[in-house]
N, C-alpha and C positions, 0 to 999 in steps of 0.2 A: 492685801494692798499692793499694786504694782511699783516697781522701783520708780517709774516716772511720776506716780501720784505722790510717793515718799519725797521725792527730790522738790516736788512743788511746795510741799508743806513746810519745808525748811524755813525757819525764821531767822532774819538777821540779827535780831536784837542782842543775841549773846555772842556775835562774832565781830570781827573787824569790820570796817565799813567796806571793803572791796571783797566781794563774794562772786565766785564763778557760777554758783548754783542759783542765783537770781534769774532763771531762765524758765521757759515753759517746755518741759519735756526732756527725754534722755538725749534727743539728737542735739538740741542746742546745748545741753551739758557737755557732750563730747566736743562739740565744736569749741566751746569756751576752753576746755581742757587743752584741745590741740593748739589753740591760738597762743594759750600760755606756755605750752612746750616749745612752739617756735620762738616765741620771745626769748626764752631762756637758752636754747641752743643754737638758734640761728643757722649759720653756715655750717656748722659742724655736722648737721644732718646730711649734708651733700659731699662732705670731705671724704678722701679715700681712706678707708680703714676697714678693718675685719667686720663682718656683718655680726659676729658674735659680741665684740666690743661694742658695737653701735647698739645693738639690740639691748644689752645690759645697760647701758647709759640711758637709753628711751625709758625702759621699764622703770628704772630707778626714779627718773624725773617725773614720770607720770604718777607713781605711788606717792611721791612727795607732794605733789599738787593736790591729789585727792585727799591725802591726809590732813594738809592744811585747811582744807574746806570743812572738815569735819562733817561730811555728808552722813545721814543716816543709812549707811550700807553695811551688808554682811560682809564677812571675809570672802564668801564666795562671789558676791556681787562685785566687790572691789577687784577681784582676781580677773573675773570675766570682762569687766569694763576696761581694765588695764590692758588686757590682750588684744581687745578689739580696737582700742585707740593706737597701741603700737603697731597692729597691723595696718591700720589706716594711714599712718605716719610713715611708717618704714617701707610699706608695700605699695600696692596699686589700688587700694581702697575697695569700692564696690565692684570693680572689674577684676579683681584678683581671682574670684572663683571662676570666672569665664576664662581667664588665661590658663588656669589649671586644669580645666575641662577639656580632654582630648577631643571630643565631638564638635568643639566650637572651632571654626576655622577663621573667624574674623570678628573683632569688636569693633564698633562704631560708637563713639561718644560725641553726640551733638549737643554741646553745651552741658549744664548740671542736670537737665530734666529729662534727657532722652538717651537712653544706651540701647543699642541694637546689637544684636549678634546674628552671624551665619552659622547655621548647622545643617548639615546634609545639603549644602547647597541652597538653602532658603534662609532669608533675612526675617527675623522676628523681633518685635520689641519685647524689653524685659521690664521688670518692676524696679530694677536697681537704679539708684540716684546718687549723685554726688551732693555732699551736704551743702556746698557753696562753690562759687567760682574760685575762691582762694584755694579751697580743698583741691579742685581739679588742677589748678595751676601747680601747686605744689607736687602732685603725682607726676604732672608733665615734666617738671623741673628735675625730679628724681630720675625719670627715664632718660632724658636728654643728657643730663650731666654724666651719666655711666659712660657715655662715648665720646665725652669732651665737646658736646654741643651746647648751645645756649639757645633759648627762644624769649624774645621780649618785643617791645614795640619797634626797636630798630631792626630786629631780625625776626620778623613775625611768622616765618615758615622754616620747617626744619625737617629734615629726613633722619631718622635714628634708627636703632634697633634694640631689642631686649637681648639679656645674656644668652638666650637660647637661639638667636638669630632672627626672631621674628621681626617682621618689618613695621616700623612705626612712621607715621606722617602727622604732624602737627601744624595746625594754622590758628592763630589767635588773633583777637581785636588789634588793631582797627580793621584788619582785612576781614576778619570774621564778624559778621553783625550780630550773632546769636551766641556769643560767648566762645571759649575755646573749643576746637574741634580737634579730637584725637582718633586716629584709625589705625588699628593694629592688625596686621595681616599675619596670622600664626604660621609657623613652620613646625612639622613634627620633629621631635628630638632625633628619632631614628629616619633618615631620608627614605623616601620611597624607593623600591627597586623596581626593575622593569617587569618582573614577573607580578608585583602587585598592581602596577598600572594596567597590565594586561587582563588581570582579573577583574579590575574595576571598569574594563571596557574603553579605556582611553585609546588603546591601539591593540593590534593583533599580534600573535606570536610571530608571523611572517614579517611584519614591519618591524619588529623589535630585533629580528636577526638581521635583517637589511641595515637598519640604523647602527646596530652594534658594529657590524662590519665597516659601515661608513665612516664611523668615529675612529676606529682602530686603524682604518686604511688612510686616514689623513685627509678626509674630505672636509671643506669648510662649510659649517652649516649655520643658518640662521633661523632661529625659532620665532615666529610672529604670532600675533593674536591680540585681541583686545584685553582691557583691564579684568583681572580675575579669571582669566582661561587657564591659568597653570603653567605659564611660560617658565617661571623660575624653577618649579618644581620638576618640570619635564628637562630642563637645563641640567638639573641635579642628576638626573637619570642618564642623560646623555654623556656627562662627564665620567660617569662610573665606568664607562666603556673605554676610557683612555688607558693605555697600557701603564703599569705601575712602575716602570722603569724610565718614564719619561718626566721631564722637568715642566711643571704646570705653573702659570702665573695668572691669577685671577685678579681682576680689576672691577671694583663696584663702588657706588655712591655710599651705600651702607652694606656692610658684608651680611649676605644672606646665604651664598652658597656653602654647601656642607660636603666638600669632597672627601672621599674615603682614602685617597692615595697619600703616601707619605711625603713624596717630594712635591709640595705645594707651598708657593709664595702667594700670600694674600695681601693685596693693596687696596687701601680704602681712601677715596677723595676726602678732601678737607675743605669746609667753607671758610670764608674770610672771618677774622676776629673782629673785635669791636671797632677797631681802627680801620676795618676795611681792607686789612693787609693779610698776607699769608695764606691765600687760596691756593689749593692744589686741586686741579680739574681732573676729570676721567681723561682728558686729552693728554695732559701732562704725564699721567701714569702710564698711558698706552705707549708715549714715546720713550719714557724711561724703561720700559719693561723690555724694549727692543735690545737694551744693553745687558740685560740680565741672563741671556743665553737661554731663552724660553724654547722648549719644544712646542709647547701649546700656550696660546694666549686665550682666556676666556673672559671676555667682558659681559657683566651681569646684564646690563642694558645699554644700548646705543642710544643716545638722545639728542646729540648735537655734533659739533665740528669733529670729535673724535672719530667719527666714521671714517674721514679721509684716512687717517693714520691706521685705522683698523684694516681698511682695504689694502693700503700699502703693505702692511705687515703680512697679510694674506698672500700678497703678490710677490713677497720677497723671501719666499722659503719657510714661512711660518705655517706650513700646512697643518689642517686639523684644528684651526680656531673655531670657536664657538661663541655666539652671542645671542641676544634677544631684541626685539623691536616691537613697539606698539603699531599694529596694523590691522586692516580689515580683510585682507586677502594676501595670498603670496605675491601678486602683482603689485598690490599696494605697498607691500614691504619694500620692494625694490625701489619704488617712486619715493618712499619715505627717505631710504638711504641716499638717494640721489639729492634730495632737498637737504638732508644734513650735511652732505659733503660742501654744498654750497655755502653753509654756515661758517666754514672754515676761512671764508674771506678771500679765497683765490678766485680769479675771474677765469674759471675753466669752462671750456665749451660742453654742452650736454652730452655730445657723442663721447668725448674724452672721458667723462664721469661714467658713462654707461658701460664703455669698454672696460674700465676699471672694475666695475661691479661684476660684469659678465666674466671677467677673467678671475676675479677672486672667489666668488661664491660658487659652491657646487649644487648645495641643496638648500631648500626653504621648506620648513615643517612648520605648517599653519595649524593653530589650535583654536577651538571655539567652545563656548559654554552653552549647554542645552538647556531648555526651559526648566528641566527637572534638577537642574544644578550639576550635572555630570559634565566633565570636562573631557573632550575627545580631540583626537587629531582629525581634521577635516581634509588637509591636503599634504602629501608628500611631493613637492615639485622639484624637479631637475632644472637648474640653470644651464642651457645649452650653449649660448654665445650670442652673437649679434647678427641681425639681418637688416641691413641699411642702418637706421637709427634706432631700431627696437631691439630690446633684450629679448630673446627667445626662451621660452620655458615649456616643459611638459609635465603633467601629472603622472606620477608613477603609481600612487595609491591616491584614492579619493573616497570621501564619505558618501555611502549610499543612503539618502535620506529617507527612501522608502523602506529599505531593509534595516535601516539603523545601525549600520556597520561599515568599517573602513574595508575597501575592496581594492584589488588590483586592477588598473586599467588595461593590462595586457601589453602595455608598452615595456620593452626591456630597455633600461636606462643605459646611457653611454657610459657612466661611471662603473658599471658591471665589469667591463673589460679592464679598467684601471685597477679595481679591487683584485680581479682575477690575477692580474700580473704581480700584485703584491702578495699572493698566496693566499688569499682570502675568498675562498670558493663559497658561493651562496647555495643554499638548497635548491635542487632542482625544482622548477615550476612555481617558484616563489613569485614570480611576476605574471603569471598566468591568471586569467579572469575565472 
Protein backbone atom coordinates (compact mmCIF):
# COMPACT_ATOMS: atom_id res chain seq x y z
CA UNK A 1 0.00 0.00 0.00
CA UNK A 2 1.38 3.43 -0.96
CA UNK A 3 2.09 6.16 1.52
CA UNK A 4 -0.65 8.31 0.00
CA UNK A 5 -3.22 5.50 0.39
CA UNK A 6 -2.18 4.85 3.97
CA UNK A 7 -2.54 8.53 4.80
CA UNK A 8 -6.05 8.58 3.40
CA UNK A 9 -7.03 5.64 5.63
CA UNK A 10 -6.17 7.52 8.80
CA UNK A 11 -9.25 7.75 10.99
CA UNK A 12 -9.66 10.79 13.19
CA UNK A 13 -11.67 8.97 15.90
CA UNK A 14 -8.70 8.31 18.16
CA UNK A 15 -7.09 11.72 17.68
CA UNK A 16 -7.79 15.30 18.68
CA UNK A 17 -10.30 17.17 16.54
CA UNK A 18 -7.68 19.15 14.53
CA UNK A 19 -5.71 16.92 12.16
CA UNK A 20 -3.40 17.77 9.29
CA UNK A 21 -3.86 14.35 7.68
CA UNK A 22 -7.53 14.81 6.83
CA UNK A 23 -6.57 15.44 3.22
CA UNK A 24 -6.47 13.65 -0.10
CA UNK A 25 -2.96 12.53 -0.94
CA UNK A 26 0.63 13.21 -0.07
CA UNK A 27 0.79 16.62 -1.77
CA UNK A 28 -2.02 17.98 0.35
CA UNK A 29 -0.43 16.48 3.45
CA UNK A 30 2.84 18.26 2.64
CA UNK A 31 0.95 21.52 2.09
CA UNK A 32 -0.76 21.19 5.46
CA UNK A 33 2.53 20.51 7.24
CA UNK A 34 4.17 23.45 5.45
CA UNK A 35 1.33 25.76 6.47
CA UNK A 36 1.59 24.63 10.07
CA UNK A 37 5.35 25.17 9.95
CA UNK A 38 4.92 28.73 8.69
CA UNK A 39 2.38 29.39 11.44
CA UNK A 40 4.88 28.24 14.06
CA UNK A 41 8.00 29.90 12.71
CA UNK A 42 6.63 32.87 10.78
CA UNK A 43 9.18 35.57 10.00
CA UNK A 44 11.97 33.55 11.64
CA UNK A 45 12.23 31.66 8.34
CA UNK A 46 13.43 34.84 6.61
CA UNK A 47 15.61 36.32 9.33
CA UNK A 48 19.36 36.41 8.84
CA UNK A 49 20.97 33.44 10.54
CA UNK A 50 23.25 30.59 9.60
CA UNK A 51 21.78 28.03 7.20
CA UNK A 52 22.84 25.25 9.58
CA UNK A 53 20.88 26.67 12.50
CA UNK A 54 17.86 27.44 10.34
CA UNK A 55 17.87 23.96 8.81
CA UNK A 56 18.10 22.33 12.25
CA UNK A 57 15.16 24.43 13.51
CA UNK A 58 13.01 23.64 10.48
CA UNK A 59 13.71 19.90 10.62
CA UNK A 60 12.96 19.79 14.36
CA UNK A 61 9.62 21.58 13.87
CA UNK A 62 8.60 19.36 10.94
CA UNK A 63 9.33 16.22 12.95
CA UNK A 64 7.30 17.60 15.82
CA UNK A 65 4.31 18.31 13.56
CA UNK A 66 4.43 14.86 11.92
CA UNK A 67 4.78 13.15 15.31
CA UNK A 68 1.77 15.05 16.67
CA UNK A 69 -0.35 13.68 13.84
CA UNK A 70 0.50 10.07 14.64
CA UNK A 71 0.43 9.32 10.91
CA UNK A 72 1.02 5.64 9.97
CA UNK A 73 4.49 6.20 8.56
CA UNK A 74 7.66 4.17 8.81
CA UNK A 75 10.83 5.81 10.11
CA UNK A 76 12.19 5.90 6.57
CA UNK A 77 9.02 7.56 5.26
CA UNK A 78 9.07 10.14 8.04
CA UNK A 79 12.71 10.95 7.32
CA UNK A 80 12.13 11.31 3.59
CA UNK A 81 9.01 13.42 4.09
CA UNK A 82 10.85 15.66 6.55
CA UNK A 83 13.71 16.28 4.11
CA UNK A 84 11.33 16.98 1.20
CA UNK A 85 9.33 19.53 3.18
CA UNK A 86 12.50 21.15 4.55
CA UNK A 87 13.81 21.47 0.99
CA UNK A 88 10.55 23.07 -0.19
CA UNK A 89 10.41 25.46 2.75
CA UNK A 90 14.08 26.43 2.97
CA UNK A 91 15.06 26.08 -0.64
CA UNK A 92 13.40 26.89 -3.93
CA UNK A 93 10.86 24.07 -4.07
CA UNK A 94 10.28 22.38 -7.45
CA UNK A 95 12.70 24.68 -9.31
CA UNK A 96 15.69 23.85 -7.10
CA UNK A 97 16.69 20.89 -9.27
CA UNK A 98 16.76 23.17 -12.35
CA UNK A 99 18.90 25.72 -10.54
CA UNK A 100 21.35 22.94 -9.65
CA UNK A 101 21.44 21.69 -13.26
CA UNK A 102 24.35 23.37 -15.07
CA UNK A 103 22.76 22.67 -18.46
CA UNK A 104 19.75 24.89 -17.59
CA UNK A 105 20.36 28.56 -18.39
CA UNK A 106 16.95 30.01 -17.54
CA UNK A 107 13.97 29.07 -15.38
CA UNK A 108 10.55 30.62 -16.10
CA UNK A 109 7.68 30.13 -13.65
CA UNK A 110 4.29 31.18 -15.04
CA UNK A 111 2.09 30.85 -11.98
CA UNK A 112 1.83 27.58 -10.08
CA UNK A 113 1.06 25.25 -13.00
CA UNK A 114 3.61 26.08 -15.68
CA UNK A 115 7.39 25.93 -15.28
CA UNK A 116 9.58 26.28 -18.36
CA UNK A 117 13.35 25.97 -18.67
CA UNK A 118 15.90 26.91 -21.30
CA UNK A 119 18.47 24.24 -22.17
CA UNK A 120 20.96 24.52 -25.01
CA UNK A 121 19.21 27.67 -26.20
CA UNK A 122 15.76 26.01 -26.45
CA UNK A 123 12.75 26.55 -24.19
CA UNK A 124 10.90 23.45 -23.03
CA UNK A 125 8.01 22.79 -20.65
CA UNK A 126 8.56 20.71 -17.50
CA UNK A 127 6.31 18.57 -15.36
CA UNK A 128 7.33 20.42 -12.20
CA UNK A 129 4.65 22.37 -10.36
CA UNK A 130 4.31 24.52 -7.28
CA UNK A 131 1.84 23.16 -4.75
CA UNK A 132 -0.04 26.45 -4.45
CA UNK A 133 0.24 30.19 -5.01
CA UNK A 134 1.20 30.51 -1.33
CA UNK A 135 4.05 28.05 -1.87
CA UNK A 136 5.29 30.05 -4.88
CA UNK A 137 5.08 33.34 -3.00
CA UNK A 138 7.06 31.90 -0.10
CA UNK A 139 9.85 30.87 -2.45
CA UNK A 140 9.77 34.34 -4.00
CA UNK A 141 9.90 35.96 -0.55
CA UNK A 142 12.88 33.82 0.35
CA UNK A 143 14.73 34.89 -2.81
CA UNK A 144 14.07 38.63 -2.60
CA UNK A 145 14.57 38.88 1.18
CA UNK A 146 18.14 37.61 0.75
CA UNK A 147 19.07 40.87 -0.97
CA UNK A 148 16.94 43.17 1.16
CA UNK A 149 14.10 43.52 -1.33
CA UNK A 150 10.38 42.96 -0.95
CA UNK A 151 7.46 42.17 -3.21
CA UNK A 152 3.78 42.76 -2.40
CA UNK A 153 0.76 44.61 -3.76
CA UNK A 154 2.36 47.98 -3.09
CA UNK A 155 5.61 46.90 -4.78
CA UNK A 156 4.55 44.19 -7.25
CA UNK A 157 7.72 44.21 -9.40
CA UNK A 158 11.26 43.54 -8.23
CA UNK A 159 14.70 42.69 -9.59
CA UNK A 160 16.87 40.56 -7.33
CA UNK A 161 19.58 37.94 -7.51
CA UNK A 162 20.48 34.54 -6.13
CA UNK A 163 23.62 34.02 -4.02
CA UNK A 164 25.47 32.79 -7.13
CA UNK A 165 24.65 36.02 -8.98
CA UNK A 166 21.83 34.63 -11.13
CA UNK A 167 19.39 37.36 -12.19
CA UNK A 168 15.85 37.23 -10.77
CA UNK A 169 12.76 39.13 -11.90
CA UNK A 170 9.43 38.88 -10.12
CA UNK A 171 6.02 40.33 -10.95
CA UNK A 172 2.96 39.45 -8.88
CA UNK A 173 -0.79 40.24 -8.86
CA UNK A 174 -2.46 42.64 -9.43
CA UNK A 175 -0.06 43.39 -12.28
CA UNK A 176 0.13 39.72 -13.27
CA UNK A 177 -3.27 38.22 -13.99
CA UNK A 178 -2.13 34.59 -13.98
CA UNK A 179 -0.51 34.40 -10.56
CA UNK A 180 3.05 35.24 -9.58
CA UNK A 181 5.63 35.21 -12.40
CA UNK A 182 9.24 34.33 -11.56
CA UNK A 183 12.05 34.48 -14.11
CA UNK A 184 15.60 33.43 -13.26
CA UNK A 185 18.52 33.96 -15.64
CA UNK A 186 21.30 31.70 -14.41
CA UNK A 187 24.99 32.54 -14.52
CA UNK A 188 27.83 30.06 -14.41
CA UNK A 189 29.69 29.88 -11.10
CA UNK A 190 32.89 30.21 -13.10
CA UNK A 191 32.51 33.05 -15.62
CA UNK A 192 33.19 32.20 -19.25
CA UNK A 193 36.61 33.08 -20.58
CA UNK A 194 37.33 34.46 -24.03
CA UNK A 195 38.74 31.14 -25.25
CA UNK A 196 35.50 29.36 -24.29
CA UNK A 197 33.38 31.85 -26.23
CA UNK A 198 35.69 31.43 -29.22
CA UNK A 199 35.20 27.66 -29.00
CA UNK A 200 31.42 28.18 -28.80
CA UNK A 201 31.48 30.32 -31.94
CA UNK A 202 30.48 33.60 -30.28
CA UNK A 203 33.43 35.34 -31.89
CA UNK A 204 36.78 34.51 -33.53
CA UNK A 205 40.34 34.55 -32.16
CA UNK A 206 41.06 37.62 -34.31
CA UNK A 207 38.13 39.55 -32.83
CA UNK A 208 39.14 38.39 -29.34
CA UNK A 209 42.63 39.84 -29.87
CA UNK A 210 41.24 43.14 -31.13
CA UNK A 211 38.76 43.52 -28.25
CA UNK A 212 41.37 42.55 -25.65
CA UNK A 213 43.64 45.29 -26.97
CA UNK A 214 40.71 47.73 -27.14
CA UNK A 215 39.85 47.18 -23.47
CA UNK A 216 43.46 47.29 -22.30
CA UNK A 217 44.05 50.39 -24.42
CA UNK A 218 41.20 52.28 -22.76
CA UNK A 219 38.56 52.40 -25.49
CA UNK A 220 35.00 53.05 -24.32
CA UNK A 221 32.86 50.11 -25.41
CA UNK A 222 29.09 49.66 -25.48
CA UNK A 223 27.69 46.12 -25.79
CA UNK A 224 24.25 46.08 -27.41
CA UNK A 225 21.72 43.37 -28.19
CA UNK A 226 18.24 42.08 -27.51
CA UNK A 227 17.01 40.18 -24.47
CA UNK A 228 18.88 36.92 -23.88
CA UNK A 229 21.63 37.57 -26.41
CA UNK A 230 24.40 37.21 -23.83
CA UNK A 231 25.31 40.86 -23.22
CA UNK A 232 26.13 40.44 -19.53
CA UNK A 233 28.11 37.26 -20.15
CA UNK A 234 30.13 39.05 -22.81
CA UNK A 235 30.60 42.11 -20.59
CA UNK A 236 32.18 39.76 -18.05
CA UNK A 237 34.59 38.54 -20.72
CA UNK A 238 35.47 42.09 -21.76
CA UNK A 239 36.09 43.07 -18.14
CA UNK A 240 38.60 40.24 -17.82
CA UNK A 241 40.88 42.17 -20.20
CA UNK A 242 41.14 45.14 -17.79
CA UNK A 243 44.65 45.26 -16.29
CA UNK A 244 44.73 43.98 -12.71
CA UNK A 245 46.45 47.08 -11.35
CA UNK A 246 43.51 49.35 -12.21
CA UNK A 247 40.70 50.40 -9.84
CA UNK A 248 37.33 49.26 -11.19
CA UNK A 249 33.89 50.44 -10.01
CA UNK A 250 30.90 48.35 -11.15
CA UNK A 251 27.36 49.74 -10.95
CA UNK A 252 24.29 47.54 -11.35
CA UNK A 253 20.60 47.27 -10.52
CA UNK A 254 21.21 43.78 -9.15
CA UNK A 255 24.80 42.55 -8.95
CA UNK A 256 25.52 40.09 -11.79
CA UNK A 257 29.06 40.83 -12.97
CA UNK A 258 31.75 38.43 -11.81
CA UNK A 259 35.05 40.24 -12.17
CA UNK A 260 38.25 38.37 -11.38
CA UNK A 261 40.40 41.37 -10.53
CA UNK A 262 41.12 42.19 -6.89
CA UNK A 263 40.71 45.98 -6.95
CA UNK A 264 36.95 46.03 -7.64
CA UNK A 265 34.26 48.10 -5.88
CA UNK A 266 30.75 46.77 -6.50
CA UNK A 267 27.82 49.16 -6.13
CA UNK A 268 24.16 48.17 -6.30
CA UNK A 269 21.09 50.37 -6.68
CA UNK A 270 18.40 50.31 -4.00
CA UNK A 271 14.63 50.60 -4.50
CA UNK A 272 12.41 52.78 -2.34
CA UNK A 273 11.21 51.40 1.00
CA UNK A 274 7.61 50.90 2.09
CA UNK A 275 7.22 54.64 2.72
CA UNK A 276 8.53 55.42 -0.77
CA UNK A 277 11.80 56.84 0.53
CA UNK A 278 15.43 55.77 0.43
CA UNK A 279 15.72 55.01 -3.29
CA UNK A 280 19.26 55.06 -4.70
CA UNK A 281 19.28 55.00 -8.50
CA UNK A 282 21.91 53.92 -11.00
CA UNK A 283 22.36 57.61 -11.82
CA UNK A 284 23.10 58.41 -8.17
CA UNK A 285 25.74 55.69 -8.11
CA UNK A 286 27.35 56.78 -11.38
CA UNK A 287 27.71 60.32 -10.07
CA UNK A 288 29.05 59.09 -6.75
CA UNK A 289 31.54 56.77 -8.46
CA UNK A 290 33.27 59.77 -10.01
CA UNK A 291 34.39 60.73 -6.49
CA UNK A 292 35.87 57.29 -5.84
CA UNK A 293 38.94 57.69 -8.06
CA UNK A 294 37.99 54.97 -10.58
CA UNK A 295 40.22 53.95 -13.46
CA UNK A 296 37.29 52.14 -15.03
CA UNK A 297 33.53 52.47 -14.59
CA UNK A 298 31.43 49.48 -15.64
CA UNK A 299 27.67 49.99 -15.69
CA UNK A 300 25.88 46.65 -15.97
CA UNK A 301 23.13 48.16 -18.12
CA UNK A 302 22.23 51.71 -19.10
CA UNK A 303 18.45 52.08 -18.91
CA UNK A 304 17.65 55.71 -18.24
CA UNK A 305 18.93 59.15 -17.34
CA UNK A 306 22.22 57.73 -16.04
CA UNK A 307 23.28 57.63 -19.71
CA UNK A 308 24.10 61.35 -19.48
CA UNK A 309 26.38 60.90 -16.47
CA UNK A 310 27.99 57.87 -18.10
CA UNK A 311 28.82 59.88 -21.24
CA UNK A 312 30.20 62.74 -19.18
CA UNK A 313 32.41 60.31 -17.27
CA UNK A 314 33.73 58.86 -20.54
CA UNK A 315 34.42 62.38 -21.78
CA UNK A 316 36.24 63.53 -18.64
CA UNK A 317 39.15 61.14 -18.38
CA UNK A 318 37.52 57.83 -17.44
CA UNK A 319 38.67 55.98 -20.53
CA UNK A 320 38.01 52.28 -20.86
CA UNK A 321 34.48 52.39 -19.44
CA UNK A 322 32.10 49.57 -20.38
CA UNK A 323 28.33 49.14 -20.40
CA UNK A 324 25.43 47.36 -22.10
CA UNK A 325 22.18 48.54 -23.66
CA UNK A 326 19.13 46.86 -25.17
CA UNK A 327 19.03 47.55 -28.91
CA UNK A 328 18.40 45.87 -32.26
CA UNK A 329 21.52 47.15 -34.05
CA UNK A 330 24.63 49.28 -33.41
CA UNK A 331 22.91 52.30 -34.93
CA UNK A 332 19.83 51.69 -32.81
CA UNK A 333 22.05 51.48 -29.72
CA UNK A 334 23.27 55.04 -30.25
CA UNK A 335 19.69 56.23 -30.84
CA UNK A 336 18.64 54.61 -27.57
CA UNK A 337 21.47 56.29 -25.69
CA UNK A 338 20.36 59.62 -27.15
CA UNK A 339 16.79 59.00 -25.98
CA UNK A 340 17.96 58.05 -22.49
CA UNK A 341 20.04 61.23 -22.20
CA UNK A 342 16.85 63.20 -22.84
CA UNK A 343 15.29 61.36 -19.88
CA UNK A 344 17.68 63.26 -17.60
CA UNK A 345 15.35 66.24 -17.95
CA UNK A 346 17.75 68.72 -19.53
CA UNK A 347 16.63 70.59 -22.63
CA UNK A 348 19.65 69.68 -24.73
CA UNK A 349 19.66 69.98 -28.52
CA UNK A 350 19.98 66.70 -30.41
CA UNK A 351 23.25 67.75 -32.01
CA UNK A 352 24.85 68.43 -28.63
CA UNK A 353 23.80 65.00 -27.37
CA UNK A 354 25.10 63.27 -30.48
CA UNK A 355 28.40 65.10 -30.20
CA UNK A 356 28.70 63.80 -26.63
CA UNK A 357 27.95 60.25 -27.80
CA UNK A 358 30.37 60.44 -30.74
CA UNK A 359 33.10 61.81 -28.51
CA UNK A 360 32.55 59.35 -25.67
CA UNK A 361 32.06 55.99 -27.39
CA UNK A 362 34.72 54.24 -29.46
CA UNK A 363 33.17 50.85 -30.15
CA UNK A 364 29.73 49.23 -30.25
CA UNK A 365 29.73 45.43 -30.05
CA UNK A 366 26.34 44.07 -31.11
CA UNK A 367 25.16 40.57 -30.17
CA UNK A 368 22.40 38.41 -31.58
CA UNK A 369 20.83 35.10 -30.72
CA UNK A 370 20.48 32.61 -33.57
CA UNK A 371 17.54 30.28 -34.13
CA UNK A 372 19.51 27.33 -32.78
CA UNK A 373 20.10 29.17 -29.51
CA UNK A 374 23.72 30.20 -30.13
CA UNK A 375 24.76 33.72 -29.16
CA UNK A 376 27.11 35.46 -31.59
CA UNK A 377 28.66 38.85 -32.17
CA UNK A 378 27.07 40.20 -35.34
CA UNK A 379 28.86 43.57 -35.51
CA UNK A 380 31.96 45.23 -34.13
CA UNK A 381 31.35 48.85 -35.14
CA UNK A 382 33.66 51.83 -34.66
CA UNK A 383 32.16 55.22 -33.81
CA UNK A 384 34.03 57.73 -35.98
CA UNK A 385 32.54 61.13 -35.18
CA UNK A 386 29.97 63.51 -36.64
CA UNK A 387 29.03 64.51 -40.17
CA UNK A 388 26.55 67.35 -39.97
CA UNK A 389 23.92 66.03 -37.54
CA UNK A 390 24.65 62.32 -38.01
CA UNK A 391 26.97 60.10 -35.98
CA UNK A 392 29.20 58.21 -38.40
CA UNK A 393 30.07 54.54 -37.85
CA UNK A 394 31.85 51.77 -39.71
CA UNK A 395 31.78 47.99 -39.27
CA UNK A 396 35.21 46.54 -38.53
CA UNK A 397 33.87 43.00 -38.24
CA UNK A 398 30.49 41.76 -39.43
CA UNK A 399 28.68 38.42 -39.26
CA UNK A 400 28.45 36.66 -42.61
CA UNK A 401 25.05 34.98 -42.56
CA UNK A 402 25.90 32.79 -45.55
CA UNK A 403 29.14 31.44 -44.09
CA UNK A 404 27.75 31.57 -40.53
CA UNK A 405 30.84 33.28 -39.10
CA UNK A 406 32.21 36.66 -38.08
CA UNK A 407 34.52 38.14 -40.71
CA UNK A 408 36.62 41.28 -41.13
CA UNK A 409 35.23 43.93 -43.47
CA UNK A 410 38.72 44.88 -44.67
CA UNK A 411 38.54 48.33 -43.07
CA UNK A 412 41.40 49.28 -40.77
CA UNK A 413 39.82 51.17 -37.85
CA UNK A 414 41.02 54.56 -36.69
CA UNK A 415 41.51 53.23 -33.16
CA UNK A 416 44.32 50.97 -34.42
CA UNK A 417 46.68 53.96 -34.45
CA UNK A 418 45.61 54.90 -30.92
CA UNK A 419 46.30 51.38 -29.66
CA UNK A 420 49.62 51.28 -31.47
CA UNK A 421 50.59 54.54 -29.78
CA UNK A 422 49.92 52.90 -26.42
CA UNK A 423 52.19 49.99 -27.23
CA UNK A 424 49.41 47.55 -28.14
CA UNK A 425 50.33 46.21 -31.54
CA UNK A 426 47.68 43.96 -33.11
CA UNK A 427 48.57 40.89 -35.21
CA UNK A 428 49.29 41.71 -38.82
CA UNK A 429 46.41 40.99 -41.17
CA UNK A 430 43.83 40.91 -38.40
CA UNK A 431 41.62 43.41 -40.27
CA UNK A 432 42.06 41.85 -43.70
CA UNK A 433 39.18 40.03 -45.37
